[in-house]
N, C-alpha and C positions, 0 to 999 in steps of 0.2 A: 484545621481547627482555628478559630479566631482567639488570637492573643488574649482577649480578655478572659476569654473560658479557660485559658491554659493558666493563666496568672491566678485565677480563682482556685484551680486544683491545686495549684502549689503551695499558696498561703493558707490552704485548710489546715487549721489545727496548729499553725505556726504560731510562737510566742512573740517573736521580734525579727524583723530583717532590716539588716544595715546595708543600703546598697540595692533596694529594689529595682531601680532604674537600671543598674548595671546587669542585673538578672534577665530583666525584659529585653535589654538590648543584645545580650548573648543569645537568647532564644529566638528574636527577630533576625539576626544576623544568620543563625543556621537555618531557619526557615528560608532565608534568600538566597544563602550561598552554600549551605552543606557545612559550614565551619564547625567544628566542636570546640568545646570548652572544657576546661578542667575543674572537676569537683572533687574534693576530699573531706574524709572524716577520719579523725585517728581514734584507734581503739587499744589502749593498753591491756594486754593479754595478763590480767591479774588473777584469773580464775578460768576454767577450762571451757566454760558455757557461756555463749551468748544469751540473752533473755528477750521478753518481750519489750523491755524498757529500751533495750538498744535499736528494735526493729523500728521505734517510733521515726527515729533518724533515718534508718536503712530504707524504709519504705518511701520516705519522701525523696532519698536519693534515686531509688528506682524510677520515680516519678520523672526526675529531672532527665534520666536516661532517655525518656521517650521524645524529649525535645532537644538533644544535641550534647548533653553531658558525658564525657567519658570519666568515669568515677576512679579515683584513687582510694581505695580501701587501705588506709595507713596503719600497719600494725606496729606499735609504738615499743618494739622489742628492746630499744636503747632507752627510752624515757621510763620504761617501766622498771628499770633498774634503780630508778631515783623515788618514784612515787609522785603521782599527781597530789598536790594539796590541797585541792578544791574541796572545800565543804569539810575538811580535816581540822579536828582542834588539837591534834598532836602530829608530831612527825611520823609519817608512815614508813612501816618497815619494808625496805626495799627487797624485791625477789632476786632469787639467784639466776643467772643466764640460764642454766639448765630448767628451771620452772617456767621461765619467759618462753622459751623455744618450744617447749611441750605444750604449753598453753596457745601458742599462737598456731600449731599445726591443726589443732581443732577449730578454730576460728576459720581457717581457709575453707575447711569442709561445710561449715555452715552458712557462710555468707552467700552462697549462691542460690541459698533458697528463696533469697529475696530479689538479689541484684543480677542483671543480665550479664553473663560471663563475658559474652563478646564484647562488652562496653566497659569492663572493669578489669582493671589491674591491681594485684595485691604487691604493695611495697612494704620494706622494712625501715624503719628510720635510721637505722644503725649505717645503711648505707652511704649516708654522707656526715652523721653526727660523730661517728666512730673514726672518721678521718681529719677531723677538725685538729688542727695544732693549737698549741696553749696560745700562741698570738692571735689565731682566729676566735678562741673563746674568749680573750680578754677584748678583743674588738666587739664581739656580740654583747659582751656585759657594757661597754662603754655605750651602748646606744639605749640604755634605760637607767633612769636614776633610782636611788634607793628609795627615796623619798615617794616616787611614783609607785613603785612596788609595795609600800607599805600601807598604800590606799587600798590595797585588795582588802575586800571584807574579811576573808580567812584569816589573813596576816594580821589585820587590824584587832580582830577579836583577841587572837592569842598573845599580841603585844599588851592588851589592857588585862588579860588574865595572867600575865607574866609566864605564859606559857613558852616554851623554846621554841625558836625557828631556825632551821638549819640552813646555813648559807646554799647548800646545795638545792635547797627546795626553791630558792629564788632562780636557780638556773631552770626550773621546769618548763614555765611561761616561755622564757627567752628560747629554749629548744623547740617547744611546740610551734613557736612563732617562727623559728628558723626553718621548719619544715615547709611553710608556705612560701618562703625566699628560695628553698633548694627545688621545690617542685612549679613554681612560678604559677600558683594556684589561682585560678578566677573566682571560684566560690569555696568555702570552707563551712561545713556543718557542725552543729553539735547541740547539746543540751543547755539550758537557760544557765546552768552552775558553771559552763565554761567560757561565759562571757568575757573574763579578763583574760583568758588564754587565747580566744578567737581575735579579739582586737588587738593583742600582740602580733599577729600575723600580719595585720594591716599596717601597723606602726614599722614594723622591720621592713616589709616591701617597700615603703616609702624611704626609709633610712638607708637602704641599699641601692636605692634609685632603680629598681627593677621595673616598676610601673610607668615609666617615663611617657606621657601623652596618652595614658591608660588611667582608668579606675584601679586603686588596689582592690584586693580580693573582697567580694560581698561576703556577708555573714549571715546566715540562717540559723536561728536557734529554734529548738523544738522544746516544748515542755517536757518536764520529767514527769514520767508514768509512775503513779502509785502503785507499790507493791500490795500483796495479798492483804496485808494489815489495813490498807485503805488510809495508811497516815504517811509513812515515809516513802521515800522514792524506791522503786524497785532496785536492788541491789544485791549482787552474789555476797558481800561481805554481811549484809542483813539476813540473808537466807529467806527473803521474803518475794521470791522471784518465781516465774515460769520459764524454764530453760527451753530452748529451741531443741535440745536433746532428749527433754522428756519424751515418754512414750505417749502415743495417742491418748491412751486412757488416763494417764496423769495429767496430761495437759488439759483435756476436757474437764476432768473432775477439779482441777485447779481453778479454772475459770468459773466452773459453777459454784466454787465455793466464795467467790467475791460478793460484797454487799450489793443489794440493788442500786443504791445511788452511785457506787463506784462502775458497775456495769456501763453507765452512760459514758463515762470518762473513756473506758476501754472502747465502746463505739466509735467515740469521735477520734480517738488516735489511732487505733488499729484497724477498725473495719474499713471496708471498701463500700458499704452502704452510703447513698448520699446522704448528705445532711438533712435534706427536707424529709427523706423517709424516716430517719432516726428521730426526727422532731415529731412527727406523726406517731410513730410507734411509742414515744414518750407520753404523748397526750392520751393515748388509748389506756397505758398501764395507769395513769392519773385517774382517768375516768372510770377505771373496771372493766374496760371493755376487752382488755388484754392483761393475762395474768404475767407479772415481772418473770416468773419462772420460765414462761415460753419464750420471752424476749432474750433471756440468757442463754437458753438452748440453742437460739438462732446464733448468737455471738460464738458462743463455745464450738458449734461446728463449724461455722465458717472458717475461725482461727486454725482450730485443729487441722482440718482439711488443707489449709494453706501450706501447713509444715509437715503434713503427712501424704494421706490422700484422702479423697471423698469416701470411700469405703471403710479405710480405717477410723475415720471421724465416725461414721455412721455406726461402726462397731462399738465405738467407745460410746456413743450416745445410748445405744441399746443395753450395755453393759452396766452404765452408771444407773439407767432406769431400773435395771433388774434389780441391781444391789440394794436401791432405795426402797423399791416395791417389796422384796422379799424381807428386808430388814425392818420394814416399817419405820423408817426414820422420821420423825416429826419434823414439821415445818417450824414450829416453836419449842425452843428447849432452852434451858438455863443457861446464861453465858458467864464464863469468868475471864478477866482482863487481868493481864498481868504486865509487868515491865521487865525484861531480860529473861535469860534462860530460867525454864521452870522444869523442876524433876517430874517426870511423869506420876511417882507415885503422891507427890504433894499436891499435884493438879486433880488427881483423884479424890484425896480427902477434901482439899479447898472447895471442889465443886460438889461435894457431899454426895459422891457416887460409892464412896466407901467410908467407913468408919475410924480407919486407921491405916498408916503406913504399911503396917505388918499384913492387914488384909489386901492392901493394894498389891503388895509382892506376890500373895498366895493367887490372887485372882489373875495376874500376868503370868506366873508359872502354870496355872492351870488352863491358859489360853482362851480367857474369858474377855480380855481386854483388847479392843481393836481402837487403831489410830486411822481417821478416813478410810474406814472400812476394811483396813489391813490389818491382820492379827499382829499383836506386839508381844514379844516374849523378853524382851531386855528390861530388866527390872531398874537398871541405870539409864534408861533412855532420858535424855534432856530434849525438851520442847524448846526449838530456837525461835526467834521472829516469825510470826505467821499466823496462821489461821487453821485451827483443827477441830474436828469432830470426834470425841472420846467416846466410846461405849463399853458398857460393863454388861455383860450377858445382853438379852435381846431387849430390855426395856427401858435400861438407863443410858442416857445421854446427856452430852455436856459439850456447848460449843465454846472453845477456848480461843481467845485473841491475845497474843504475845505482841509488844511493841518493844 
C-alpha cells in the first residue's frame, strides 16, 4: 500500500500529531526492512470496564499494528494509586492496590477484542516505578520545574480557585513520562486531555539522553468521544458510557439511544465505514432520502457485531425492534433535562407521568414503570448521568437527559 494512503488512514479522526514525519519514517522503515517500532498507550484501571471512548485510541493503535507497530498496552497499576489529575477540579481519591489489580484483570480480557494479540504486550508500570529509589525519584523531579508544572491548565484553574493541589499530583505526569523512558517508546497515544502528560514523555526522553541521534517519541492525540448525554466525554465516573462488557442487547440499545447529531461523531471515530460513504449517508439523511433511524441502526449493528458477533448483533437488532414495535414507543416524547443524579420518583413527577411521589411509588411497586424497556421495582432508584426512556403503563413516555 502506498505511504500516502497509509498516512491518510492513520490520520483519520486524529486531533493532533506531534512528530508526523517520525511516524511516517517508522512505517517506511518497516516496509523496507521489516523493522518494528514501539507504540504505547497507558490506561489507569480506575473501573473494571473499558468503554467505547477508550476504543477510539485502541482502534487507531490496531491500525498502526498493520504497519509495523508493536503495541505496549500499559496498565498504570502504580500511577492509579495516585490518580491522574487531568481535567480534575480536586484531588482524586487514590485506589487501593487490591482495587487496581482486580480492575486490571478485566482490562486484559477486553483489550484483545481490538488489538492483535501477536503484536501486543501487556505491561504494568509498577515493574519499574516501584523499583525507583528515593535518589532516583529526586533526580526525576529535578528534570522539571514547578513553574512549568503550574502552567498545566488543570493546576492553573485550581490555583485561581484556591483549590488544594497535592505534591503527589505533580508526580503523576512525571511518572507517566518516565514510562516512555523505561520503555524507550517511539510513539505514544492518548486523548487530547492527556497532552501535558504525553509531552512529558518527550521531555524526559531528551533529559535522560535516550534518543541520541533520533527523534524523541511522536505523540498522537485522539479526540474525546462524547458519552450518551452528548455533552461530556464518555466516562466511567460519569456513568454515560457504553462498556465493552455490556451485553449485545445493552450495547445495541445504548447506541440507538444517542441523538441523531451525535451519531455522526460516532461514525467518524468508531466506524470502519469510509469517510466518503459517511458523508454520502449524511447528505441522504439531510435531504430526507434516508431516515436517521436507519443510519443509526447500521452503526449500532456494526459496533455490536465487532464486540460480540454478527449473529448476536442481529438478535439484538431484532429484539430492539420487537420491543419498540410491541410497546409502540413514540418517536417524539416529552424531554426532561436535569443536572446531577435524579430520584426516579421525582423524575416521574417532574415529567408529569404521575401526580405525586406517592403515586410514583405505587406505580413502581405494581411493576408499571420501565426504564429503557426494563421493568424497575426499586423505589429508591437514582438515575445517574445518561439518557433514559421512562415509561408508565403502555402510553406514558418520558425522555430523560441527565448531565
